[in-house]
C-alpha angles and dihedrals in degrees: 000000000000090000090050091050091050090050090050091048090050092050090047092053090047090054091049094050097088091049092048090047090051091050091052090049091050090051091048091050090056132217115341113245115185116204130174137229125181092211144048131274098282097053121100088237089064099033091059089059091047088054092048092049092049093051095043091051090050095048100033102029116196095001101100138031103202110198116195113208106201140193095038091291088149093047136263127314094283095047092049091048091052090049091051092051089052093045097240088113120039102205147007145156127234144165121260087244087069098036091051085073085080098028109035091183088069088072086085086080088059094053107129120251094004098118123060098195145335093282090057090052092050093049091054095044092049093044136075095294092055090049091048092052091047089063093045093048089053089058089052095052103270128111105204114193093170147003128230136202120226092187133250126312113241132195114255117196146164091236136033110279116187104153129050090231088069090069093068110123094001120136111232131186108234133183117251096269127117089218094056092044091052092049094057093043088054087063093047096255126134109238119208122189110228127164112251090241091061097042098091093058092042091055094043094050094045098247085130132014101211146356141192129241143145114273099247099069092038093093095026090066090040089237091143086075093064103025104034096171116086107192112198099224096138086196099158126023111214106225118181144170142236105223143177137204115265087217088063097035095054091059093057124098115246092251090051091051090049094051094045091049092051093046093049092048090054092045091052090061089047089053091053090053091049091052092051090050093047090050092053090049092049093052092046092051093045093051092047089054092055100272127142130231113204132185105207123234120251103009088187089068089054090050093049090050089058095052094094088060090056090053095051092043094048099084091055097050106039104282141305092279089062092054091048091049090051091052090051095045 
C-alpha cells in the first residue's frame, strides 16, 4: 500500500510539473504590463514601446512583462485612455487633442501657428508648462512621465494652394475637434468631420476637396494618390504624451518609478527622431510617385487668419496673453 501511495504521489507530481514550470516562468517574466499602440510593429507608436520594453528589461530584469497590444486592438486613442484611467490597461500614448477631453487647458498646445518648429515644441513640453500639465494630468487619472511630438499638420489638396484666400468655399475633411473646425471656417472653408479610414474614398469621390494631416501617415494611408499636393503650412503641431495608469503606478516601488520615468523620457526623444525620419520618407515616396511639395506664399497671412481662433480659445487655456507667450517662447 505504501509503495502504491508513493507511485500515486510520483504520478501526481509529474502531472503538476507543467503547471509548476509555467508558474516559475510567469514569475521569471515579471509582472504583466499591458500597453497599447494604434499601429503595427514598424510605426513610431509601436517602436517607442519596444524601446521602453528593451530598456526596462535591461535595467529591471525579470520584474516586468510588458505586452504591447498593436493595431488598435484595445480601441482608439480615447478608448485606450479610458481603459488606462480605469486601470484595465496600464499604459498608452495619445495626442493632446484627445487628452484635452480631460484637461481642456491642454488645447493651448493645439493653437494654430503657435510653434515655429520641433525644437520650439520640445522646449515648451520640457519646460514649466509641461511640468504644470503633468500635475494636472495626474489629477485626471494619467501619470505622464514624458511628452512626444507627432510632427506638424500640413494641408493636403488636389490643387496647389499657396494663399489662405484660396480656401474659400472649399470642402475640407477635419478631425472631430471644435478647434480644428473653427480654424478652417476662419479661412472660409467648409469643414466636414470624416473618420481617417473613410478619408481616401471621400477625397476620391469628391465629398471633400482637401484635408490636413501630419506627413508620416500621408503615404501610409495612400492619400498622396488622391491629394497629391502637400502644402507645408505646419499650422498645428501635434504634441502628445506617454502615460500610465495611476492604479498601476501607485503599486510600483520608488526605484521602479524612477527607472520607468527615465526610460520613457529617453524613448520620447527616440520617438521624435522616428517621426522626423518617417516624415522625410513619406515626402520622398510621395514625390517619387508624382506628388508635389509646396511651401506656401506669405505664411504671415496664414498666421493672421488663425488669430480669431486664438481669441476664442483663450478663455479655456488661461487667456490670450498665455497663448502669445507660448508663441514667443
